[in-house]
C-alpha positions, 0 to 999 in steps of 0.5 A, spaced: 497 522 454 494 528 458 488 527 462 487 534 466 492 538 470 490 535 477 489 539 483 495 542 486 495 538 493 493 531 489 499 527 487 495 521 485 488 519 483 486 512 481 479 511 477 475 505 477 482 501 477 481 493 475 486 488 474 484 481 472 489 476 471 487 471 465 487 463 467 489 459 461 489 451 459 490 446 454 495 447 448 491 453 445 491 456 452 484 459 452 482 463 457 477 459 462 476 464 468 479 471 470 482 472 477 479 479 479 485 481 483 483 489 483 476 490 481 474 497 480 477 501 486 478 509 486 482 513 491 486 519 491 493 521 495 494 528 497 502 531 496 506 530 503 500 525 506 500 517 507 494 513 504 494 506 507 491 500 504 489 495 509 486 488 508 487 480 509 492 477 504 490 476 497 485 482 497 489 486 492 493 491 496 500 489 493 497 488 486 494 495 486 501 498 488 504 494 482 499 497 478 501 504 480 508 503 479 506 500 472 509 493 474 503 490 472 499 494 466 492 495 469 486 491 465 482 498 465 481 504 469 486 511 470 492 512 474 493 519 474 500 522 476 501 529 477 495 529 472 498 525 467 494 518 465 500 513 466 495 507 465 497 506 458 504 508 458 509 504 454 516 502 458 519 508 454 513 513 456 514 511 463 522 512 464 521 519 466 517 517 472 520 511 474 525 515 479 519 519 482 515 513 484 519 508 488 517 502 492 520 499 498 519 491 499 516 487 504 522 482 505 528 487 506 533 481 505 530 478 498 530 485 495 537 486 496 543 483 491 547 479 496 553 480 492 553 487 492 555 492 498 551 497 501 555 502 497 554 499 491 547 498 492 546 505 493 551 507 488 547 503 483 540 507 484 544 514 484 547 513 477 541 510 474 539 517 472 544 517 466 548 523 469 555 523 470 557 523 478 564 524 480 566 519 486 566 524 491 559 526 489 557 519 490 560 518 496 558 524 499 551 522 497 551 515 500 554 518 506 548 523 507 543 517 505 545 512 510 545 518 515 538 520 513 536 512 515 540 512 521 545 508 519 553 509 520 556 511 514 562 507 516 557 500 514 558 502 507 562 496 505 558 491 509 554 486 505 546 485 506 548 478 510 552 482 515 546 486 517 540 485 521 533 485 519 531 492 521 538 495 518 536 491 511 530 495 511 533 502 512 538 500 506 532 499 502 529 505 504 536 509 503 536 506 496 529 508 494 531 515 497 537 515 492 532 516 486 529 523 489 522 520 489 516 524 490 511 518 491 513 511 495 509 505 495 511 501 501 509 494 501 508 491 508 515 494 509 515 492 517 511 486 517 517 481 517 520 485 523 520 484 530 515 489 534 520 493 537 524 494 530 517 496 527 516 502 531 523 504 529 522 504 522 515 507 522 518 513 526 523 513 521 518 513 515 515 519 519 521 523 520 523 522 513 516 524 510 517 531 515 524 532 512 523 531 505 515 532 504 514 525 501 508 522 499 506 514 501 502 509 499 503 504 505 500 497 504 499 493 510 495 488 514 495 490 521 491 496 522 494 498 528 501 499 524 497 503 519 494 508 524 500 510 526 502 513 520 497 514 515 492 520 514 487 516 510 485 509 510 482 504 505 480 497 507 480 492 502 476 486 501 476 481 495 479 486 490 474 492 492 475 498 497 469 497 502 471 503 507 475 509 506 476 514 512 480 519 516 485 514 520 483 518 526 476 516 525 478 509 524 478 506 531 472 511 533 467 510 528 468 504 523 461 502 519 463 497 515 462 490 518 469 487 515 472 493 518 469 492 525 471 485 525 478 487 523 479 492 529 476 487 534 482 482 532 487 488 534 490 486 541 490 492 546 495 493 552 490 494 557 488 487 560 482 488 563 479 492 557 481 486 553 477 481 557 471 485 556 472 486 548 467 482 544 471 479 539 468 478 532 469 471 529 467 471 521 464 465 519 467 461 513 473 463 509 474 469 504 471 467 497 476 465 491 477 471 486 476 467 481 469 466 483 467 472 487 460 473 489 455 476 485 453 482 490 457 484 495 463 481 496 463 480 504 455 478 504 457 470 505 461 472 511 456 478 514 452 478 520 448 483 517 447 481 510 440 482 506 437 479 500 440 486 496 447 484 498 446 477 495 444 480 488 447 487 488 454 490 489 454 496 493 457 502 491 462 506 495 458 512 498 460 518 502 456 518 508 459 525 511 466 528 512 469 524 507 468 517 510 466 512 505 462 506 506 460 500 501 454 497 505 447 497 504 445 496 512 449 502 515 442 503 519 442 497 522 450 497 524 449 504 526 444 502 531 448 497 535 
């Protein structure tokens, strides 16, 4: 189903996306409630750019990625890939797009078949296109991919359990690249790795993007990690985007109370500056997505909440230069 031709620079556009999971009970399996995992979000991603999705566990980041990949069928909304609305596509209709939209998983070991060698894992991705490939072509392509992710081609006969965490994640990246994708959804790809290895993998993502012109959706809970790779960052809370802005502006001009609180929790290396920082401790806990607040999802924990926040959902409003915030009390926050 064609929606529009899309912008030449716009690869993906998400419009009013909702993903609700019904909860059932009893023999009749009647629906008694819904988990609002993703609740009416919109954003777009330009070709060759990285869009960061940040938030606490359970805020809907990964579910958003799965909807884009059509692992989950959205409850409502549009997902425009190259101007084509894929949100209602069947498995057969999605087949031509599968290789173009790939995913890199959070757990590098759990996402790999322990019974397959490196060679076999990448070969499977290469040959899944249904075309005929000679053994020489496959071997050459595998060697090329391993070098791209900075692994020694001589490792191709090893198995996942014989690799370190960083090497496994590099293999996961190579497997995704084997499909010649245009868009890669990176689901917290460095959160399971040591800090020193995280930096190496982030740098690798950037090198590959510069070389191949790939587009990333980078999902993470760590703002410090996303800042180093993303061009635009969207902060999610309880299934909704509460702030969206340029990555360079994130640390300089955050406006939403939740974003400000997240940034205050990011450690810095300057000991004296760290001691002087005002760490914001949010009261309470994240509300359940089954029974979300009627107004702003953040108001039960917000120090700036007013009566309107309790009763009305703020819209994501552009306050200038593409900086979008969903908050009624920006005047009070900006004066602090």
